[in-house]
C-alpha positions as CSV (number, residue, x, y, z in Angstrom):
1,X,27.7,4.0,76.0
2,X,24.6,5.0,74.0
3,X,22.5,7.9,72.8
4,X,24.1,10.6,70.7
5,X,27.6,10.2,69.4
6,X,30.7,12.4,69.1
7,X,31.6,10.4,66.1
8,X,30.7,12.7,63.2
9,X,29.7,10.0,60.7
10,X,27.0,8.5,62.9
11,X,24.0,9.6,65.0
12,X,24.4,7.2,67.9
13,X,27.0,4.9,69.4
14,X,26.0,1.6,71.0
15,X,28.3,-0.7,73.0
16,X,26.8,-4.2,73.4
17,X,29.8,-5.0,75.6
18,X,33.1,-3.5,76.7
19,X,36.7,-4.8,76.4
20,X,39.2,-5.9,73.8
21,X,42.8,-6.9,73.1
22,X,45.4,-4.9,71.1
23,X,46.1,-6.6,67.8
24,X,47.4,-3.8,65.5
25,X,49.9,-0.9,65.5
26,X,46.8,1.3,65.4
27,X,45.9,0.1,68.8
28,X,48.9,1.6,70.5
29,X,47.1,4.7,71.8
30,X,43.7,3.1,72.1
31,X,41.1,5.6,73.4
32,X,38.8,2.7,74.4
33,X,41.4,1.1,76.6
34,X,42.1,4.6,78.1
35,X,38.4,4.9,78.8
36,X,38.3,1.5,80.5
37,X,41.4,2.3,82.6
38,X,39.7,5.5,83.7
39,X,36.4,3.9,84.7
40,X,37.2,0.2,85.4
41,X,41.0,0.1,86.1
42,X,41.5,-1.5,82.7
43,X,40.2,-4.9,83.8
44,X,38.4,-5.6,80.5
45,X,41.5,-5.2,78.3
46,X,43.9,-7.8,77.1
47,X,44.0,-11.6,76.4
48,X,42.0,-13.5,78.9
49,X,40.4,-10.4,80.4
50,X,36.6,-10.7,80.9
51,X,34.5,-8.6,78.6
52,X,31.5,-6.8,80.2
53,X,28.1,-7.0,78.6
54,X,26.2,-3.7,79.0
55,X,22.8,-3.4,80.6
56,X,19.4,-4.4,79.2
57,X,18.4,-0.7,79.4
58,X,21.3,0.1,77.1
59,X,20.2,-2.5,74.6
60,X,16.6,-1.3,74.7
61,X,17.7,2.2,73.7
62,X,18.5,0.8,70.3
63,X,14.9,-0.4,69.9
64,X,13.7,3.1,70.8
65,X,16.1,4.6,68.1
66,X,14.5,2.3,65.6
67,X,11.0,3.3,66.5
68,X,12.0,7.0,66.3
69,X,13.7,6.5,62.9
70,X,10.7,4.6,61.5
71,X,8.3,7.3,62.7
72,X,10.3,10.1,61.1
73,X,11.2,8.2,57.9
74,X,14.8,9.3,58.3
75,X,17.4,6.6,58.6
76,X,19.7,6.7,61.6
77,X,23.4,5.5,61.6
78,X,24.6,3.6,64.6
79,X,28.2,2.9,65.3
80,X,28.4,-0.4,67.1
81,X,31.1,-1.2,69.6
82,X,33.3,1.9,70.0
83,X,34.6,0.3,73.2
84,X,35.1,-3.2,71.9
85,X,35.3,-5.3,68.7
86,X,32.2,-7.2,67.6
87,X,34.4,-10.0,66.1
88,X,36.7,-10.4,69.2
89,X,37.4,-14.1,69.8
90,X,37.0,-13.7,73.5
91,X,33.4,-12.5,73.4
92,X,30.9,-15.2,74.2
93,X,29.2,-16.4,71.0
94,X,25.7,-16.1,72.5
95,X,26.3,-12.3,73.0
96,X,27.0,-11.9,69.4
97,X,23.9,-13.9,68.5
98,X,21.9,-11.5,70.6
99,X,23.4,-8.6,68.7
100,X,22.5,-10.2,65.4
101,X,18.9,-10.5,66.6
102,X,18.9,-6.9,67.7
103,X,20.1,-5.8,64.3
104,X,17.4,-7.9,62.6
105,X,14.8,-6.2,64.9
106,X,15.9,-2.7,63.9
107,X,15.6,-2.3,60.1
108,X,15.2,1.5,60.3
109,X,18.8,1.8,61.6
110,X,22.0,1.6,59.5
111,X,24.6,-0.3,61.5
112,X,28.3,0.5,61.2
113,X,30.4,-2.4,62.4
114,X,34.1,-1.6,62.6
115,X,36.6,-4.4,63.2
116,X,40.3,-5.0,63.3
117,X,39.6,-8.7,62.9
118,X,38.1,-8.9,59.5
119,X,39.3,-12.5,59.1
120,X,36.8,-13.5,61.8
121,X,33.7,-12.0,60.1
122,X,32.8,-14.9,57.8
123,X,32.8,-17.5,60.5
124,X,31.0,-15.3,63.0
125,X,28.4,-13.8,60.7
126,X,24.7,-14.6,61.2
127,X,23.3,-17.5,59.2
128,X,22.5,-16.3,55.7
129,X,24.7,-13.2,56.1
130,X,23.9,-9.7,57.3
131,X,20.8,-7.7,56.4
132,X,21.2,-4.8,54.0
133,X,21.2,-2.2,56.8
134,X,24.7,-3.3,57.8
135,X,28.1,-2.0,56.6
136,X,31.3,-3.7,57.8
137,X,34.4,-1.5,58.0
138,X,37.9,-2.9,58.4
139,X,40.4,-0.8,60.3
140,X,43.5,-0.3,58.1
141,X,46.4,1.9,59.2
142,X,49.1,1.4,56.5
143,X,50.0,-0.5,53.4
144,X,51.1,-3.7,55.1
145,X,47.7,-4.0,56.9
146,X,45.9,-3.2,53.6
147,X,47.8,-6.0,51.8
148,X,47.0,-8.4,54.6
149,X,43.3,-7.6,55.2
150,X,41.7,-5.9,52.3
151,X,41.2,-9.0,50.2
152,X,39.5,-10.6,53.2
153,X,37.1,-7.6,53.4
154,X,36.2,-7.5,49.7
155,X,35.6,-11.3,49.6
156,X,32.9,-10.8,52.2
157,X,31.0,-8.7,49.7
158,X,31.8,-11.1,46.9
159,X,30.4,-14.0,48.9
160,X,27.2,-12.2,49.7
161,X,27.9,-12.2,53.5
162,X,27.4,-8.4,53.6
163,X,26.3,-6.0,50.9
164,X,28.2,-2.9,51.9
165,X,31.9,-2.7,53.0
166,X,34.3,0.0,53.8
167,X,37.5,1.0,55.5
168,X,38.3,3.0,58.6
169,X,41.7,4.4,57.8
170,X,42.3,5.6,61.3
171,X,44.7,6.3,62.6
172,X,46.4,6.7,59.3
173,X,50.0,5.8,59.9
174,X,51.3,5.4,56.4
175,X,50.2,6.0,52.8
176,X,48.0,3.4,51.2
177,X,47.3,2.7,47.6
178,X,43.5,1.9,47.7
179,X,43.2,1.2,43.9
180,X,43.2,-2.6,44.0
181,X,40.2,-2.7,46.3
182,X,38.0,0.0,44.7
183,X,35.0,-1.2,42.5
184,X,35.8,-1.6,38.8
185,X,34.8,-3.9,36.0
186,X,37.1,-6.9,35.5
187,X,39.5,-6.0,38.3
188,X,41.3,-8.5,40.5
189,X,40.9,-9.3,44.2
190,X,44.2,-9.2,45.9
191,X,44.8,-11.9,48.5
192,X,46.9,-11.8,51.6
193,X,49.8,-13.5,49.9
194,X,50.1,-10.7,47.3
195,X,48.6,-12.7,44.4
196,X,45.2,-12.5,42.9
197,X,42.0,-14.5,42.9
198,X,39.8,-15.2,39.9
199,X,38.8,-12.1,37.9
200,X,35.1,-11.5,37.6
201,X,33.2,-9.5,35.1
202,X,32.2,-6.9,37.6
203,X,34.5,-7.0,40.6
204,X,33.1,-5.7,43.9
205,X,35.0,-3.1,46.0
206,X,34.6,-0.9,49.0
207,X,31.7,1.5,49.3
208,X,33.1,3.9,51.9
209,X,36.5,5.2,53.0
210,X,36.8,7.0,56.3
211,X,40.1,8.9,56.9
212,X,41.6,10.1,60.1
213,X,44.8,11.1,61.8
214,X,45.6,10.0,65.3
215,X,44.6,12.1,68.3
216,X,46.5,12.4,71.5
217,X,45.2,10.1,74.3
218,X,46.1,10.1,77.9
219,X,49.2,12.3,77.4
220,X,50.6,10.2,74.6
221,X,52.1,12.0,71.6
222,X,50.0,11.4,68.5
223,X,51.9,9.9,65.6
224,X,52.0,12.2,62.5
225,X,49.4,12.2,59.8
226,X,50.5,13.5,56.4
227,X,47.6,15.4,55.0
228,X,48.5,14.4,51.4
229,X,47.4,10.9,52.4
230,X,43.9,12.3,52.8
231,X,44.2,14.2,49.5
232,X,45.3,11.0,47.7
233,X,42.3,9.1,49.2
234,X,39.9,11.9,48.1
235,X,41.2,11.8,44.6
236,X,41.1,8.1,44.0
237,X,37.7,7.7,45.6
238,X,36.3,10.4,43.4
239,X,37.8,8.7,40.3
240,X,36.1,5.4,41.2
241,X,32.9,6.9,42.6
242,X,33.4,5.8,46.2
243,X,32.1,7.8,49.2
244,X,35.0,9.3,51.3
245,X,34.7,10.9,54.7
246,X,37.6,13.0,56.2
247,X,37.0,12.6,59.9
248,X,39.9,14.4,61.4
249,X,43.5,15.4,60.6
250,X,44.7,14.3,64.0
251,X,46.7,16.0,66.7
252,X,49.9,16.0,64.6
253,X,49.0,16.8,61.1
254,X,51.9,17.2,58.7
255,X,52.1,19.0,55.4
256,X,49.7,21.9,56.2
257,X,50.8,25.3,54.9
258,X,52.1,27.8,55.8
259,X,53.0,25.9,59.0
260,X,52.0,22.6,60.4
261,X,49.1,22.9,62.8
262,X,49.1,26.7,62.4
263,X,45.3,26.9,62.3
264,X,44.3,23.6,64.0
265,X,42.8,24.5,67.4
266,X,40.6,21.4,67.8
267,X,42.7,18.9,69.9
268,X,42.0,16.1,67.4
269,X,42.1,18.3,64.3
270,X,38.4,17.4,63.8
271,X,36.9,20.7,62.9
272,X,36.5,21.0,59.1
273,X,36.3,24.8,59.5
274,X,40.0,24.8,60.3
275,X,41.0,22.7,57.3
276,X,42.0,23.7,53.8
277,X,38.9,23.7,51.5
278,X,39.9,20.7,49.5
279,X,39.9,18.5,52.6
280,X,36.4,19.3,53.7
281,X,34.9,16.2,52.2
282,X,32.3,14.2,54.1
283,X,30.3,11.8,52.0
284,X,28.1,8.8,53.0
285,X,27.2,5.7,51.1
286,X,23.6,4.5,50.8
287,X,23.4,1.5,53.3
288,X,19.9,0.4,54.1
289,X,18.2,3.4,52.5
290,X,18.7,7.1,51.9
291,X,21.4,8.7,54.1
292,X,21.2,12.4,54.6
């Protein structure tokens, strides 16, 4: 639940609590639910299920990471809540307030908060908004989810609730046109109804796009990920100057030549050494300071 992470875009993972409810097609093969079923019989999953707060010792690890990062002068990225959703309605509000306090106490860490409930962020955010060492990522799996949630995400930045935003396009289940939500002068913000809000002189957009295909979990067959979706994301992010990070091609990559999965030996398709050269792109945005 803490210390070093297997997630390639962060240094550590921290779970302030455990448990969630499926709310998206992307949740179908949820690895966090599979983890909870393995270790706790799945009792922390689903509506009405109790969420479990992790130990004081686990929380204190984060303070140690902050001291270490401050001492070395090298910022450390922390993925928060890989086994939960920070903006889950069923999490006690006081737990979230404790998390906001922990984030405030750890300015040498860059916090990555990933949510499938981006519509809850504004009402659950700390008073005065998030400090600059926080980036909020909305999980988007296909175009319908993008049309529903991306406007909500970008408006958080526009309102000053958070200074950095991004997308976890994982598992990618359909092609997405990201162009309406990338930063550009005079561009519109698209709302959930498909219309536009007011046009500003310098419209904000996302700062980071993480891309990943689905990996097999608990014997489930991973849904296909078309590698051209990743190529499209790389191309448009380069055009608009947005950091893009190809995390994995998934367990069922489609569109690789000469044959699908011919050279993918990693179970999740997560080893860049096995990818075509043009897909080996792993960039980071500047969050609270220099990221190397």
